[in-house]
C-alpha positions as CSV (number, residue, x, y, z in Angstrom):
1,X,-23.1,-53.5,4.1
2,X,-25.1,-56.5,3.1
3,X,-28.3,-54.7,2.7
4,X,-26.5,-52.2,0.6
5,X,-24.9,-54.8,-1.6
6,X,-28.3,-56.5,-2.1
7,X,-30.0,-53.2,-3.1
8,X,-27.2,-52.5,-5.7
9,X,-27.6,-56.0,-7.0
10,X,-31.3,-55.8,-7.3
11,X,-30.9,-52.4,-9.1
12,X,-28.3,-53.8,-11.5
13,X,-30.8,-56.9,-12.1
14,X,-33.3,-54.2,-13.0
15,X,-31.1,-52.6,-15.6
16,X,-29.2,-50.0,-13.5
17,X,-25.7,-49.5,-14.6
18,X,-25.1,-46.1,-13.3
19,X,-25.3,-45.5,-9.5
20,X,-24.0,-42.7,-7.3
21,X,-23.8,-43.2,-3.6
22,X,-23.0,-40.8,-0.9
23,X,-20.9,-41.6,2.2
24,X,-22.0,-40.4,5.6
25,X,-21.1,-37.0,6.7
26,X,-18.9,-36.3,9.9
27,X,-21.9,-37.2,12.3
28,X,-19.8,-35.9,15.2
29,X,-19.7,-32.4,13.6
30,X,-23.8,-32.1,13.1
31,X,-24.9,-29.4,15.3
32,X,-27.6,-31.9,16.7
33,X,-24.9,-34.3,17.8
34,X,-22.6,-31.6,19.4
35,X,-25.7,-30.4,21.3
36,X,-27.0,-33.7,22.7
37,X,-23.5,-35.4,23.2
38,X,-20.9,-32.6,23.5
39,X,-21.3,-31.9,27.1
40,X,-21.1,-28.1,26.6
41,X,-18.3,-28.2,24.0
42,X,-18.8,-26.5,20.5
43,X,-16.2,-28.7,18.9
44,X,-16.9,-31.9,16.6
45,X,-17.0,-35.2,18.4
46,X,-14.2,-37.5,17.4
47,X,-15.7,-40.7,18.5
48,X,-19.0,-40.2,16.3
49,X,-16.7,-39.3,13.4
50,X,-14.6,-42.4,13.8
51,X,-17.9,-44.6,13.3
52,X,-18.8,-42.6,10.2
53,X,-15.4,-43.0,8.7
54,X,-15.5,-46.8,9.4
55,X,-18.6,-47.2,7.8
56,X,-17.4,-44.9,4.8
57,X,-14.5,-47.3,4.5
58,X,-16.7,-50.4,4.6
59,X,-18.9,-48.5,2.0
60,X,-15.8,-48.2,-0.4
61,X,-14.5,-51.8,0.0
62,X,-18.2,-53.0,-0.7
63,X,-18.7,-51.0,-3.5
64,X,-15.3,-52.1,-5.1
65,X,-16.2,-55.7,-4.6
66,X,-19.6,-54.9,-6.4
67,X,-17.9,-53.3,-9.1
68,X,-15.6,-56.4,-9.6
69,X,-18.6,-58.6,-9.5
70,X,-20.8,-56.6,-11.8
71,X,-18.3,-55.5,-14.4
72,X,-20.6,-53.4,-16.5
73,X,-21.7,-51.3,-13.4
74,X,-20.7,-47.8,-13.1
75,X,-20.9,-47.3,-9.3
76,X,-19.6,-43.9,-8.1
77,X,-19.0,-43.2,-4.3
78,X,-19.5,-39.5,-3.7
79,X,-17.5,-38.4,-0.6
80,X,-19.7,-35.9,1.5
81,X,-17.6,-36.5,4.5
82,X,-14.5,-34.4,3.9
83,X,-16.1,-31.7,2.2
84,X,-18.6,-31.1,5.2
85,X,-15.7,-31.8,7.7
86,X,-13.7,-29.0,6.1
87,X,-16.7,-26.7,6.0
88,X,-17.5,-27.4,9.5
89,X,-14.0,-27.2,10.9
90,X,-12.8,-24.3,8.7
91,X,-16.0,-22.4,7.8
92,X,-14.3,-19.0,7.3
93,X,-12.6,-20.5,4.2
94,X,-15.9,-21.2,2.8
95,X,-18.5,-19.1,4.1
96,X,-19.2,-16.1,6.6
97,X,-20.5,-16.1,10.0
98,X,-22.4,-13.0,9.9
99,X,-26.2,-12.6,10.6
100,X,-27.1,-13.6,7.0
101,X,-28.5,-17.2,7.2
102,X,-27.3,-17.8,3.7
103,X,-23.7,-17.8,5.0
104,X,-23.9,-20.4,7.6
105,X,-22.9,-23.9,7.4
106,X,-26.2,-25.4,8.8
107,X,-29.7,-24.0,8.9
108,X,-30.8,-26.7,11.6
109,X,-29.3,-29.5,13.4
110,X,-28.6,-31.6,10.6
111,X,-29.2,-30.0,7.2
112,X,-26.5,-27.9,5.5
113,X,-27.5,-24.4,4.6
114,X,-27.9,-23.4,0.8
115,X,-24.3,-21.8,0.9
116,X,-22.9,-25.1,2.2
117,X,-25.0,-27.1,-0.2
118,X,-23.5,-25.1,-3.2
119,X,-20.0,-25.8,-2.0
120,X,-20.7,-29.5,-1.5
121,X,-22.2,-29.9,-4.8
122,X,-19.2,-28.3,-6.5
123,X,-17.0,-30.5,-4.9
124,X,-19.1,-33.6,-5.7
125,X,-19.7,-32.6,-9.2
126,X,-16.1,-34.0,-10.3
127,X,-17.0,-37.5,-8.6
128,X,-20.4,-37.4,-10.3
129,X,-19.1,-36.7,-13.9
130,X,-18.2,-40.4,-14.3
131,X,-22.1,-41.0,-14.2
132,X,-22.7,-39.0,-17.2
133,X,-21.6,-40.6,-20.6
């Protein structure tokens, strides 16, 4: 978090006043994590998600401290965790599971598909509005 705070402060000293930062995704739900560490399970790995949530909590706390210190700064945290977690754990609520690749949540071990990115972008748009204006 110290490195993150330093980068934000450096950007601020260079004139940045609007910064958007994404949280970590649910690392235990990435196909690569499940394949490597899931012991044959096809479920999210809770221990990895706890670590991501802990990081995200520290990110939020550090960001609030930065906003209090740099009063003109508009620092927005874009929460990718919950949207992607919902997509992975309840895919039928968002995208199908047929042979059409545009309907999958991931296109490889790490990267959300185009269909998933459209849903994630729509969910993040409301948070990002604060950076406009």
